[in-house]
Residue, then its C-alpha position, 0 to 999 in steps of 0.5 A: m499499500r503506498g499510500l492514501g495521497v488524494g489524486r489529479s481525478p477524483l477516481r484516484a480520490l475515490a480509491a484512496l477513500a475507499a482504502l481507507p478501512a485497510y489503510l487505518r486496520l494496517c495502522a492499528r496492527l502496527m500499533g499493536d505488533r511489538r515487532v514494531p520499535l516504539g518511535p514510530k508508535l510514539i510518533v502515532i501516540g503524539a499525534l492523537v495527543y495533538l488531535i485532543s489537544p485544545l492547543d492548534l497549529l490552526p484553530d477549528l473554530a476561527l478557520p472551519f475548513l483549514g482547522q479540521l485540515d491540519d489535524v487530517a494533516v498531522l494524523w495522515l503524516a503519522s501514519r505514513a511515518l509508522l508505516r516507513l519507520s516499522p520493519p518492512s516484512v511486518v508491515a509486509e505480513h500485517a498488509r496480507g492479513g496474515a499476522r496473528r495478534g498478539r506478537 
């Protein structure tokens, strides 16, 4: 899975949205896998803390669309870091859905 970047066409955007549940499952599986180093997991945890924090780079109320956009960007960048910094064999195993729970 190369990523969920929104492409140049509406069809690519729809394909990205369709892949979103699998992408989120992959990230959740990686977060629970002991073979993934702590660093990438901390990046995701930091992004989630940022999301629920009252401090915001672009305030949601002052800039309605842009305020949510920065939250989405932070989560997307954190998930990409998780995928890139995790061992490739572990990512491939989880992407196939072959990893056993509790590792």
